[in-house]
Residue, then its C-alpha position, 0 to 999 in steps of 0.5 A: m099423606t096429604h100433610v106430608k106432601t104439603l111439607l115436602a113440596p116447599a122443602a123441595i123448592v128451597m133445596t132446588l133454589a139453594v144449589p148455585a145456578f152455575a152448578q145447574d148449567a147443562a152447557i158445562d155439565i156435558n155428561g149430565d152427571g150433576m158434577y163438573s170435571y176439570p175438562e168440562l170446566t176448562a172448556v168454559l173457563p180456560d184460565l182455570t188452573e189444575a191446581d185451583f181445580e184440585a183445591m176445590d175438589v176436597s173429595a179428591d174424586g176428580l169431580l166438583d159436586a154442588d158443595e165444592i162448586a159453592t165453596g169455589q164460588e165463595a173463594g172467588l175461584l168460580p163465577s157466581 
């Protein structure tokens, strides 16, 4: 069991660091669900258009998850 903990601890740290800092901002994620809605983002990024949000929201669920946020950052639609 100790061996499993030894392997999982570094993996957990790496996964935590892999999520973009922007995705972890509690000041943006008002409801704390771990995802950003269009109203949450426009509160801090008033120039974000609905079209840009929809382009990032590839799952079309009205929310940006960590992967969608990272893709938006890579595309220059969101700050890093």
